[in-house]
C-alpha positions as CSV (number, residue, x, y, z in Angstrom):
1,M,-51.7,52.4,-36.1
2,S,-49.5,54.8,-34.2
3,A,-45.8,55.0,-34.9
4,L,-43.3,52.9,-33.0
5,Q,-41.5,55.2,-30.6
6,K,-40.9,53.7,-27.2
7,I,-39.1,50.4,-26.7
8,L,-38.6,48.6,-23.4
9,Y,-35.4,46.5,-23.7
10,V,-34.7,43.8,-21.1
11,E,-31.1,42.6,-21.2
12,D,-28.7,41.7,-18.4
13,E,-25.5,42.1,-20.3
14,P,-24.2,45.8,-20.2
15,D,-22.2,45.6,-23.4
16,I,-25.2,44.3,-25.4
17,Q,-27.5,46.9,-23.7
18,A,-25.1,49.7,-24.8
19,I,-24.9,48.5,-28.4
20,A,-28.6,47.9,-28.8
21,R,-29.5,51.2,-27.1
22,M,-27.2,53.2,-29.4
23,A,-28.5,51.4,-32.5
24,L,-32.1,51.9,-31.6
25,E,-31.8,55.5,-30.4
26,R,-29.3,56.9,-33.0
27,I,-30.3,54.9,-36.1
28,G,-33.9,54.2,-35.3
29,G,-34.7,57.4,-33.5
30,F,-36.6,55.5,-30.7
31,T,-36.8,56.2,-27.0
32,V,-35.3,53.2,-25.3
33,K,-35.7,52.2,-21.6
34,V,-33.2,49.5,-20.6
35,C,-34.0,47.1,-17.8
36,S,-31.2,44.8,-16.5
37,S,-33.6,42.1,-15.2
38,G,-37.0,40.7,-15.5
39,E,-37.9,42.0,-12.1
40,E,-36.9,45.5,-13.1
41,A,-39.0,45.2,-16.3
42,L,-42.1,44.3,-14.2
43,Q,-41.6,47.4,-12.0
44,T,-41.0,49.7,-15.0
45,A,-43.1,48.5,-17.9
46,V,-46.6,49.9,-17.1
47,D,-45.3,53.4,-16.1
48,F,-43.0,53.6,-19.2
49,A,-45.9,52.5,-21.5
50,P,-43.7,51.0,-24.2
51,D,-45.0,50.6,-27.8
52,M,-42.9,47.4,-28.0
53,I,-40.9,45.2,-25.6
54,L,-37.7,43.3,-26.4
55,L,-36.6,40.5,-24.1
56,D,-33.4,38.7,-23.7
57,V,-34.1,35.0,-23.3
58,M,-31.2,33.9,-21.0
59,M,-31.1,36.1,-17.9
60,P,-30.2,35.3,-14.3
61,G,-33.2,35.2,-11.9
62,M,-36.3,35.7,-14.1
63,D,-35.5,34.5,-17.6
64,G,-37.1,35.9,-20.7
65,P,-40.0,33.5,-21.0
66,T,-40.9,34.0,-17.3
67,T,-40.7,37.8,-17.7
68,L,-42.8,37.5,-20.8
69,K,-45.5,35.6,-19.0
70,A,-45.6,38.1,-16.2
71,L,-45.7,41.1,-18.5
72,Q,-48.6,39.5,-20.4
73,G,-50.5,39.5,-17.2
74,F,-50.6,43.3,-17.0
75,P,-53.9,44.6,-18.7
76,A,-52.0,47.8,-19.8
77,L,-49.5,45.7,-21.8
78,V,-51.9,43.2,-23.4
79,D,-51.7,44.8,-26.8
80,V,-48.0,45.6,-26.7
81,P,-46.0,43.4,-29.2
82,M,-43.0,41.6,-27.7
83,A,-40.0,40.0,-29.3
84,F,-37.2,37.8,-27.9
85,M,-33.5,38.5,-28.6
86,T,-31.4,35.3,-28.2
87,A,-28.4,33.4,-29.4
88,K,-30.6,30.2,-29.4
89,V,-31.7,30.3,-33.0
90,Q,-32.3,26.6,-33.9
91,P,-35.7,26.4,-35.8
92,S,-37.2,24.3,-32.9
93,E,-36.0,26.9,-30.3
94,I,-37.5,29.8,-32.4
95,A,-40.8,27.9,-32.8
96,H,-41.0,27.2,-29.1
97,L,-40.2,30.9,-28.2
98,K,-42.9,32.1,-30.7
99,S,-45.4,29.7,-29.2
100,L,-45.1,31.7,-25.9
101,G,-46.7,34.7,-27.6
102,V,-43.9,36.8,-28.9
103,R,-44.2,38.3,-32.4
104,D,-40.7,37.3,-33.5
105,V,-37.3,36.3,-32.4
106,I,-34.1,38.3,-33.2
107,A,-30.9,36.5,-33.4
108,K,-27.9,37.5,-31.4
109,P,-25.4,38.7,-32.2
110,F,-27.5,41.2,-34.1
111,N,-26.3,43.8,-36.6
112,P,-26.5,47.2,-34.9
113,L,-26.9,48.9,-38.3
114,T,-30.0,46.9,-39.2
115,L,-31.5,46.3,-35.7
116,A,-33.9,49.3,-35.9
117,A,-35.2,48.2,-39.3
118,Q,-35.6,44.6,-38.0
119,I,-37.6,45.9,-35.1
120,T,-39.7,48.2,-37.2
121,A,-40.5,45.2,-39.5
122,I,-41.6,43.1,-36.5
123,W,-43.7,46.1,-35.3
124,E,-45.5,46.3,-38.7
125,Q,-46.5,42.6,-38.7
126,K,-49.7,43.4,-36.7
């Protein structure tokens, strides 16, 4: 298994984008490409060739589940693990989100100091 290096992060909220990017780049040492919408992610994902994709669930326009379904349709991304990041963390909501094909669900607000480790743990679940 290759190392986790490139993360595509889809999040519409600029403050959360900035905190997550800083946590992942500075603490995790990852290369992070941030997309502000599902549409932008669809245009960017294949060329960026991420090792993992993180998706916000609640976004205007294309929400996380819709974006996930579209990304899963790209042959180049079929083996790329994906995870949702959301404030909706009731067990039934998490179970539903996982049933859509993501590897895990990260609760928001997340801890910037442990986010990189959390994502690495999800990556290693293969």
